[in-house]
LOVEX-951842 format. One line per 10 residues: their letters; for each residue x, y, z of C-alpha. Coordinates in Angstrom, 2 decimals, always signed. Each point is the difference from the previous one (the first is absolute). Layout:
BEGIN
A	X,Y,Z ~ ...
//
This chain:
BEGIN
MNPPSPNPRP	-20.15,-28.35,+3.20 ~ +1.68,+3.39,-1.05 ~ -2.48,+2.65,-1.01 ~ +0.08,+1.45,-3.47 ~ +2.39,+2.64,-0.73 ~ -1.60,+3.58,-0.43 ~ +2.19,+0.78,-3.04 ~ -0.15,-3.51,-1.80 ~ +3.22,-0.09,-2.81 ~ -1.53,+0.81,-3.53
PVTDASAWLA	+0.43,-2.77,-2.44 ~ +2.76,-0.17,-2.50 ~ -1.39,+1.58,-3.45 ~ +1.78,-0.16,-3.28 ~ +0.40,+3.80,+0.16 ~ +1.52,+0.04,+3.40 ~ +2.23,-2.91,-0.91 ~ +1.15,+1.74,-3.21 ~ +0.94,+3.27,+1.79 ~ +1.93,-1.90,+2.61
LLENEWRRHR	+1.83,-2.04,-2.45 ~ +0.42,+2.87,-2.15 ~ +1.63,+1.76,+3.11 ~ +2.32,-2.69,+0.44 ~ +0.99,-0.50,-3.72 ~ +0.96,+3.56,+0.44 ~ +2.13,-0.37,+2.98 ~ +1.83,-3.15,-2.04 ~ +0.71,+1.81,-3.14 ~ +0.07,+3.78,+0.45
HALTGLLLFW	+3.48,+0.22,-0.67 ~ -0.03,-1.59,-3.33 ~ -3.00,+2.23,-1.06 ~ +1.20,+3.18,+1.25 ~ +3.48,-0.62,-1.25 ~ -1.45,-0.75,-3.68 ~ -2.51,+2.88,+0.19 ~ +2.71,+2.58,+1.21 ~ +1.94,-1.19,-3.15 ~ -2.82,+0.72,-1.92
IIGFWILLLL	-0.92,+3.45,+1.49 ~ +3.71,+1.24,+0.13 ~ +0.30,-0.86,-3.66 ~ -2.75,+1.25,-1.52 ~ -1.81,+2.64,+2.34 ~ +3.06,+1.74,+1.69 ~ +3.09,-0.42,-2.48 ~ -2.32,-0.44,-2.94 ~ +2.76,-2.20,-2.02 ~ -2.19,-2.91,-1.27
PHPAFHMVVG	-2.91,+1.80,-1.47 ~ -1.24,-2.88,-2.31 ~ -2.85,-2.09,+1.22 ~ +2.24,-2.92,-0.83 ~ +1.73,+0.74,+3.18 ~ -3.32,-0.41,+2.00 ~ -0.43,-3.58,-1.55 ~ +3.54,-0.89,+0.66 ~ -0.61,+1.14,+3.55 ~ -3.00,-2.12,+0.26
LLYCVLFAGP	+1.44,-2.83,-1.71 ~ +2.91,+0.14,+2.59 ~ -2.62,-0.70,+2.83 ~ -1.32,-2.86,-1.85 ~ +3.26,-1.60,-0.16 ~ +1.63,+0.90,+3.50 ~ -3.06,-0.23,+2.21 ~ -3.29,-1.26,-1.67 ~ +1.10,-3.88,+0.57 ~ +1.70,+0.17,+3.65
QAGADVMDGT	-2.95,+2.22,+1.37 ~ -2.64,-2.25,-1.66 ~ +1.74,-3.28,+0.92 ~ +1.49,+1.18,+3.19 ~ -1.62,-3.31,+2.01 ~ +1.63,-2.42,-2.49 ~ +3.36,+1.61,+0.31 ~ -0.47,-0.03,+3.98 ~ -1.44,-3.18,+0.23 ~ -2.98,+1.23,+1.68
EEFSFSLPTG	-2.85,-0.42,-2.12 ~ -1.74,-2.50,+2.34 ~ +0.18,+2.58,+2.83 ~ -1.28,+2.78,-2.17 ~ -2.97,-1.98,-1.43 ~ -1.28,-0.97,+3.64 ~ -0.43,+3.56,+1.03 ~ -3.61,+1.02,+0.49 ~ +0.53,+2.94,-2.72 ~ -0.24,-2.63,-2.66
RGPLFLARMT	+1.87,-0.21,-3.22 ~ -2.14,+2.52,-2.39 ~ +1.06,+2.99,+2.31 ~ +3.75,-1.11,-0.20 ~ +0.00,-0.30,-3.81 ~ -1.50,+3.48,-0.39 ~ +2.00,+1.50,+2.89 ~ +3.22,-1.06,-1.51 ~ -1.38,+1.02,-3.75 ~ -1.03,+3.36,+0.96
PGLAFILIVG	+3.48,+1.90,+0.74 ~ +1.46,-1.30,-3.40 ~ -3.17,+0.72,-1.87 ~ -0.14,+3.68,+1.39 ~ +3.51,+0.63,-0.69 ~ -0.29,-1.08,-3.64 ~ -3.11,+2.01,-0.58 ~ +1.59,+3.30,+1.53 ~ +3.43,-0.35,-1.48 ~ -1.47,-0.94,-3.42
GLGGLGSAFD	-3.16,+2.32,+0.10 ~ +1.22,+2.80,+2.01 ~ +3.37,+0.11,-1.89 ~ -1.65,-0.21,-3.42 ~ -2.28,+2.86,+0.88 ~ +3.05,+2.02,+1.27 ~ +1.79,-0.67,-3.12 ~ -2.71,+0.91,-2.41 ~ -1.23,+3.16,+1.84 ~ +3.56,+1.11,+1.35
LPQKLWSLVF	-1.20,+0.08,+3.66 ~ +3.66,-0.21,+1.24 ~ +0.65,+3.38,-1.55 ~ -3.27,+1.62,+1.13 ~ +0.81,-1.28,+3.63 ~ +3.55,+1.72,-0.28 ~ -1.58,+3.21,-1.52 ~ -1.66,+0.44,+3.40 ~ +3.41,+0.36,+1.54 ~ +2.15,+1.87,-2.81
DSGLTEPFAP	+0.39,+0.31,-3.58 ~ +3.27,-1.46,-1.62 ~ +0.89,-2.98,-2.55 ~ -1.91,-2.39,+2.22 ~ -3.58,+1.54,-0.98 ~ +0.60,-0.44,-3.77 ~ -2.13,-2.47,-1.46 ~ +1.12,-3.68,-0.93 ~ +0.63,-0.87,-3.35 ~ -3.04,-1.47,-1.65
VRDRFWYPLA	-0.08,-3.61,-0.54 ~ -0.75,-1.13,-3.48 ~ -1.67,-3.42,+0.78 ~ -3.04,+0.92,+2.21 ~ -0.82,-3.83,+1.06 ~ +3.01,+0.09,+2.26 ~ -2.24,+1.89,+2.85 ~ -2.48,-2.96,+0.14 ~ +2.62,-2.68,-0.32 ~ +1.61,+1.56,+2.88
VCIPLAVYAI	-2.70,-1.11,+2.11 ~ -1.38,-3.40,-1.80 ~ +3.31,-1.64,-0.64 ~ +1.02,-0.14,+3.45 ~ -3.52,-0.66,+1.28 ~ +0.00,-3.30,-2.02 ~ +3.30,-1.14,+1.13 ~ -0.74,+0.67,+3.57 ~ -3.35,-1.85,-0.11 ~ +1.64,-3.02,-1.30
TFSLAALTRT	+2.98,+0.26,+1.87 ~ -1.70,+0.16,+3.12 ~ -2.85,-2.32,-0.40 ~ +2.88,-3.14,-1.09 ~ +1.97,+0.97,+2.84 ~ -3.18,-0.09,+2.33 ~ -0.71,-3.37,-1.29 ~ +3.15,-1.66,-0.60 ~ +1.44,-2.29,+2.66 ~ +3.47,+0.03,-0.28
RGSVGLAWLP	+2.50,+2.83,+1.26 ~ +1.89,+0.15,-3.25 ~ -3.08,+0.65,-2.00 ~ -0.93,+2.77,+2.07 ~ +3.05,+2.16,-0.83 ~ -0.48,-1.19,-3.58 ~ -3.45,+0.75,-0.60 ~ +0.66,+3.20,-1.76 ~ +1.72,-1.87,-3.12 ~ -2.96,-1.99,-1.42
AALATGAIIG	-2.30,+3.40,+0.78 ~ +2.52,+1.92,-1.98 ~ -0.32,-2.48,-2.75 ~ -3.82,-0.29,+0.08 ~ -0.06,+3.72,-0.06 ~ +2.42,+0.10,-3.05 ~ -2.11,-2.58,-1.98 ~ -3.01,+1.82,+0.66 ~ +1.51,+3.39,-1.41 ~ +1.19,-1.90,-2.78
IATIMENLLW	-3.32,-1.31,-1.04 ~ -1.85,+3.47,+0.62 ~ +2.70,+1.68,-1.89 ~ -0.27,-2.48,-2.86 ~ -3.95,+0.23,+0.20 ~ +0.25,+3.49,-0.08 ~ +2.04,+0.29,-3.12 ~ -2.42,-2.25,-1.62 ~ -2.78,+2.23,+0.88 ~ +0.85,+3.49,-0.28
RNANTLLLCP	+3.75,-0.34,-1.69 ~ +1.79,+1.40,+2.83 ~ +0.38,-1.01,+3.75 ~ -2.26,+2.62,+1.95 ~ -0.81,-1.98,+3.35 ~ -3.47,+0.16,-0.67 ~ -0.20,-3.79,+0.44 ~ +3.23,-0.35,+2.33 ~ -0.90,+2.03,+3.04 ~ -3.47,-1.27,+0.33
LLIATATVVL	+1.53,-3.67,-0.40 ~ +2.42,+0.68,+2.57 ~ -2.50,+1.51,+2.36 ~ -2.31,-3.07,-0.55 ~ +3.00,-2.36,+0.66 ~ +0.97,+1.50,+3.16 ~ -3.49,-0.05,+1.46 ~ -0.95,-3.45,-1.13 ~ +3.13,-1.30,+1.28 ~ -0.38,+1.47,+3.31
VIGHQLYLRK	-3.49,-1.03,+0.49 ~ +1.13,-3.67,-0.84 ~ +2.92,+0.27,+2.20 ~ -2.15,+1.10,+2.88 ~ -2.50,-2.78,-0.25 ~ +2.62,-2.66,-0.61 ~ +1.94,+1.59,+3.15 ~ -3.12,-0.79,+2.14 ~ +0.31,-3.55,-0.74 ~ +3.88,-0.57,-0.15
EATKAGGQAA	+1.60,-2.51,+2.00 ~ +2.28,+1.38,+2.58 ~ +3.75,-0.15,-0.49 ~ +1.78,-1.95,+2.82 ~ +3.28,+1.24,+1.84 ~ +2.10,-1.87,-2.59 ~ -1.04,+2.35,-2.83 ~ -2.31,-2.69,-1.94 ~ -3.55,-1.14,+0.10 ~ -1.64,-2.73,-2.01
GSSIWGWSMV	-1.49,+0.59,-3.03 ~ +0.64,+1.38,-3.54 ~ +2.13,+2.79,-0.32 ~ -1.72,+3.17,-1.29 ~ +3.71,+0.80,-1.40 ~ -0.28,-2.85,-2.64 ~ -3.60,+1.06,-1.28 ~ +1.30,+3.83,-0.04 ~ +2.81,-1.18,-2.48 ~ -2.51,-2.20,-2.30
VIAILIFVVV	-2.28,+3.16,-0.42 ~ +3.11,+2.06,-0.81 ~ +1.43,-2.47,-2.47 ~ -3.86,+0.11,-1.74 ~ +0.14,+3.97,-0.01 ~ +3.66,+0.01,-1.50 ~ -1.18,-2.55,-2.75 ~ -3.03,+1.99,-0.64 ~ +2.19,+3.38,-0.49 ~ +2.60,-1.79,-2.35
LSGFFFRARF	-3.02,-1.69,-2.08 ~ -1.53,+3.69,-0.09 ~ +3.37,+1.47,-1.20 ~ +0.21,-2.42,-2.81 ~ -3.45,+0.85,-1.07 ~ +0.67,+3.56,+0.36 ~ +3.06,+0.09,-1.94 ~ -1.72,-2.18,-2.56 ~ -2.47,+2.39,-0.55 ~ +2.18,+3.17,-0.10
VKEAPAIRTQ	+2.25,-1.77,-2.65 ~ -3.24,-0.68,-2.05 ~ -1.45,+3.74,+0.15 ~ +3.40,+1.70,-0.04 ~ +0.00,+0.03,-3.86 ~ -3.37,+1.59,-0.11 ~ +0.67,+2.61,+2.65 ~ +3.55,+1.02,-1.90 ~ -2.40,+0.72,-3.09 ~ -2.48,+1.78,+1.55
QIHGN	+2.90,+2.32,+1.58 ~ +1.54,+0.18,-3.47 ~ -3.55,+1.12,-1.74 ~ -0.41,+2.45,+3.10 ~ +3.25,+1.78,-0.28
//
């Protein structure tokens, strides 16, 4: 009988598994991450060519379209999901490790980029080296709601895209997971904008941004829980059971219907109140 080892191997914990998987994800996707990150750094922080906060939002959406789906559904596309699920690390750390790089990218680009646009941080960094036209402040952005939207919109699209790609069972659905995510986010934006106009007479993102953040949080939590019970995709690229893609399209159709219905309601209310508003403006003048 062999004596016990003086240095027994520590058990695999969720934290250690997550760190090991995160390192593996970085090795697999570092070129995509660094390439898009360099594009953002050069365009905004170095050349100062694109100072508007919408640029940060576009970079975040590019990540969602190009990399979020293939990263979340890498095993489905490779036909190795059965093998991945059989590893001792477990499904939970795998989901979180794949989610972390994209989530960090969205928050860094949108959050740090928004702060840089609002407080002229690139110019202040350049002013430490020399004084020239690069140190002049950015032109003020008339609509301040662009700053929070630079984070909130890509965050919602990323959460839906990642969750759908992780839960889907076909290779084609992985690459197109961003499409229902974009439609669902657009429907949420439409609903929130209509409600804001009904409540405050203008779109001020007081309802939209919390709704987008809540959507991203709920979708990722539900996606994580469903991923823990997902049936592994076989080598052929298909597993038995209902497709999450079909359910997502049903939800999107319902959201679009609500947006259209709300739009007709808002238009009818505006047409009804327009004469009274015009009369008040005439008497005011």
